[in-house]
N, CA, C and O of each residue as an XYZ file, in Angstrom:
164
protein
N     -58.754    258.938    219.471
C     -59.394    258.424    218.481
C     -60.736    258.723    218.202
O     -61.147    258.978    217.070
N     -61.527    258.693    219.366
C     -63.016    259.108    219.183
C     -62.921    260.395    218.627
O     -63.429    260.573    217.521
N     -62.284    261.444    219.279
C     -62.397    262.846    218.936
C     -61.676    262.950    217.234
O     -61.993    263.897    216.514
N     -61.140    262.355    216.965
C     -60.457    262.199    215.711
C     -61.600    261.925    214.649
O     -61.760    262.541    213.595
N     -62.341    260.907    215.125
C     -63.644    260.318    214.082
C     -64.791    261.503    214.149
O     -65.468    261.802    213.165
N     -64.904    262.049    215.256
C     -65.927    263.011    215.296
C     -65.544    264.169    214.466
O     -66.393    264.716    213.761
N     -64.183    264.625    214.508
C     -63.852    265.755    213.778
C     -64.001    265.434    212.222
O     -64.370    266.298    211.427
N     -63.712    264.227    211.874
C     -63.695    263.802    210.531
C     -64.809    263.909    210.022
O     -65.030    264.514    208.974
N     -65.861    263.180    210.888
C     -67.313    263.349    210.595
C     -67.794    264.542    210.190
O     -68.374    264.713    209.118
N     -67.511    265.650    211.263
C     -67.987    266.898    211.127
C     -67.642    267.711    209.648
O     -68.411    268.408    208.985
N     -66.116    267.345    209.358
C     -65.674    267.824    208.216
C     -66.218    267.530    206.935
O     -66.332    268.341    206.016
N     -66.600    266.141    206.916
C     -67.285    265.408    205.897
C     -68.887    265.836    205.782
O     -69.526    265.706    204.737
N     -69.374    266.305    206.874
C     -70.828    266.629    206.783
C     -71.654    265.360    207.345
O     -72.884    265.313    207.330
N     -70.948    264.494    207.767
C     -71.735    263.239    208.175
C     -71.828    263.035    209.830
O     -72.200    261.968    210.317
N     -71.522    263.956    210.468
C     -71.752    263.852    211.863
C     -73.307    263.874    212.337
O     -73.937    264.899    212.076
N     -73.830    263.042    212.869
C     -75.174    263.038    213.302
C     -75.413    263.278    214.882
O     -74.673    262.673    215.658
N     -76.334    264.066    215.353
C     -76.604    264.307    216.595
C     -78.102    263.849    216.808
O     -78.875    263.703    215.861
N     -78.436    263.643    218.074
C     -79.928    263.257    218.363
C     -80.962    264.334    217.999
O     -82.152    264.079    217.818
N     -80.392    265.610    217.902
C     -81.109    266.745    217.548
C     -81.376    266.747    215.951
O     -82.499    266.924    215.480
N     -80.158    266.520    215.137
C     -80.291    266.528    213.884
C     -81.367    265.229    213.386
O     -82.280    265.417    212.582
N     -81.079    263.953    213.996
C     -81.971    262.746    213.678
C     -83.400    263.192    213.892
O     -84.266    262.906    213.065
N     -83.707    264.004    215.171
C     -85.196    264.262    215.265
C     -85.870    265.135    214.225
O     -87.039    264.967    213.876
N     -85.020    266.130    213.722
C     -85.414    267.144    212.656
C     -85.643    266.353    211.539
O     -86.675    266.547    210.897
N     -84.712    265.335    211.135
C     -84.763    264.731    209.713
C     -86.064    263.945    209.845
O     -86.882    264.050    208.931
N     -86.346    263.129    210.946
C     -87.408    262.318    211.150
C     -88.497    262.966    210.892
O     -89.240    262.657    209.960
N     -88.741    264.082    211.809
C     -89.953    265.133    211.696
C     -90.475    265.352    210.367
O     -91.607    265.166    209.920
N     -89.320    265.825    209.775
C     -89.544    266.402    208.305
C     -89.931    265.277    207.382
O     -90.808    265.471    206.540
N     -89.346    264.143    207.488
C     -89.571    262.850    206.695
C     -91.266    262.387    206.923
O     -91.938    262.010    205.963
N     -91.799    262.473    208.248
C     -93.007    262.239    208.471
C     -93.710    263.111    207.856
O     -94.568    262.729    207.060
N     -93.488    264.505    208.102
C     -94.446    265.669    207.508
C     -94.463    265.341    205.781
O     -95.567    265.278    205.240
N     -93.514    265.187    205.149
C     -93.469    264.663    203.811
C     -94.335    263.689    203.497
O     -95.183    263.907    202.632
N     -94.270    262.554    204.094
C     -95.108    261.344    203.870
C     -96.549    261.804    204.185
O     -97.419    261.523    203.360
N     -96.822    262.361    205.101
C     -98.237    262.697    205.501
C     -98.809    263.759    204.382
O     -99.970    263.692    203.977
N     -97.965    264.643    203.974
C     -98.350    265.430    202.850
C     -98.709    264.853    201.679
O     -99.754    265.107    201.080
N     -97.722    263.941    201.267
C     -97.884    263.252    199.873
C     -99.354    262.236    200.126
O    -100.246    262.230    199.278
N     -99.421    261.598    201.108
C    -100.487    260.778    201.242
C    -101.931    261.480    201.257
O    -102.913    260.931    200.756
N    -101.976    262.695    201.851
C    -103.039    263.578    201.741
C    -103.216    264.065    200.615
O    -104.388    264.026    200.242
N    -102.396    264.576    199.829
C    -102.708    264.975    198.331
C    -103.199    263.764    197.404
O    -104.047    263.986    196.540
N    -102.723    262.624    197.564
C    -103.199    261.536    196.832
C    -104.498    261.139    197.045
O    -105.126    260.587    196.142
N    -105.019    261.367    198.213
C    -106.431    261.201    198.511
C    -107.463    261.974    197.907
O    -108.622    261.580    197.776
N    -106.984    263.185    197.505
C    -108.007    264.143    196.782
C    -108.438    263.869    195.605
O    -109.236    264.623    195.048
């Protein structure tokens, strides 16, 4: 059952790993900081 779910998530592009989440969070933080910096100028 678990393997089937994981395969389905991979096929749908919705499978998340800790590494993917870390990258996404890092990019989000960078984006927010960049936008905040641009507004202060």
